[in-house]
N, C-alpha and C positions, 0 to 999 in steps of 0.2 A: 202695612209699613215694614221695611226691613229692620231687623234686629241687629244693631251693630255693637261690636266690642272693641275697645281700644286698650290694649295692655302695655303700660309703660314699664320699664325696668332700668334700674340704676341706683346709684348711691349719691345723694345730694350733698354729702360731705366729702366726696372725691372730685371736685371741680366739674369737668365737663361730663362725668359719668352720670350726673344728675339732669342732663338735658331733656331726657324723655319726659320727666315730671313738668318741666317748664312748657314743653310742647302741649301736654294735656292741659295745663293751666291756660295757654293761649286758646285751645279749642273751647274750653268751658267759657272763657270771657268773650268769645267771638260768636256765641250763640249757635255753637255747632248743632248738628242733628239732634232733636230732642230724644230720639230713640236710641241714641248712642249711650252706652254704659262705659265707664272709665275705671280701670284699675291701676293703681300705682304701687309697685312693690319692688323690693331690693333684688328679688330674683323671681323668675317664673318657676312656679311648683305644680306638681301633679293636680292639686286641688282645683286648678283653672280648667281641667278637661271638661268638668261639667257645664260651667257657664259658656265654654267654647262650643260645646256640642249643641247648644241652644241658639247659637247666633247664626245670622245668614252671611255675616262679614265680620272677620276679625282682622285687626291691624296690630302688630307688634311694633313697638317703638323702643329703640335703644341707641346708646352711644356705640361708636366703633373706633378702631385704630387701624392705621395703615393707609389712610387716604388723607388727602389735603384737609387740614381743619376746616370745618363747616360745610364740607361737601356732603350731599345727601344721596343715599342709595335707596332704591326700592326694588324688592324682588317679590315676585309671586311665589306662594308656598302651596305645597301639596303634602297631605299625609305621607310620610316617607317610610316605606317598609324597612329601610335600613337604618332608620333612626333608633337609637339606643334608648331603651326604656329601663335600663338597669341602673343608671347613675342617680344618686340621691342628691348630688351637689350641683349638678348642671342638667337643666331641662331645657332643650332647645325648642323654638316654635314648632319645627317640623315633628319632633317627638310628642308635643302636646296635641297637635292635630291627629296624629295617630293614636294617641291615648284616648281622645275623645271618641274617635271612630271605634276602637276596639271596646271600650267600656259602656259607651252609650248608643253605639250603632250609627252615629252621625257625626259629620264634621261640617264646617261651614262651606257654602258653595264657593266663597272667595276668601282668601287669606293672603295677607302681605306682611312684609317686614320692612320697616322704614328704619334706616340708620343714619345717624349724624356723626360724622367723623370728629373726634375731639382732638384738642391740642395739649390740654394739661389735665392729668388725673391725680394731681397732688392733693394733700389734705387741705382743702378749702371749700367754702360754700359758694363760691362764685364761678361763673362760667367765663371763658375766654371770649374775646370779642367776635372771632369768627363763628363760634358756636351760637352766641347770642344772636347774631345776625341771620343764622340758619332757622331759627325757631318760627318766625312767621312763614318762611318758605316751606318748611316741613309741615306746618299746620294747613297751609293751602293745598299741599299734595295729599295729605290725608282727607281733606273734605272733598277733593276731587274724586278720590277712591270711594268715599262713602256715598256720594251722589252719582257715580258712575259718569263723571265728567271728564273731559280732556284733562291730561296732566299739565300743570303750568310749567313753563320753562323757567330756568334760573335767571 
């Protein structure tokens, strides 16, 4: 069985920035792949390189800005030789893949980043309506990636 890792990043006290945690909750409640492990953190840290190196597939989930609220983007990731490993405040998915490869000699065969565009990042614990509506669609896309199924349309 394929070892899957879903890494959610955000701040649930900053409105739509907490959407990734809600996507993970959706996946857990929807009987997602039992081999999947979920991590929910305010930021991705270098310590994640070890579990990333042991996964066959890793999916990073985060909020985004600059797109219509509730829109979902998915991009395939590769360990990036140009990724910076010097910052202690920002660790990108690409740099974590590179770190896993450099420290443990292995990175996942498949890695993706799913982002959900937010509308409001104010100090509040609720999500905007377009972002709430995107949670099940994001969850279905992640399940498609985990099971190598065709990606559902919006």
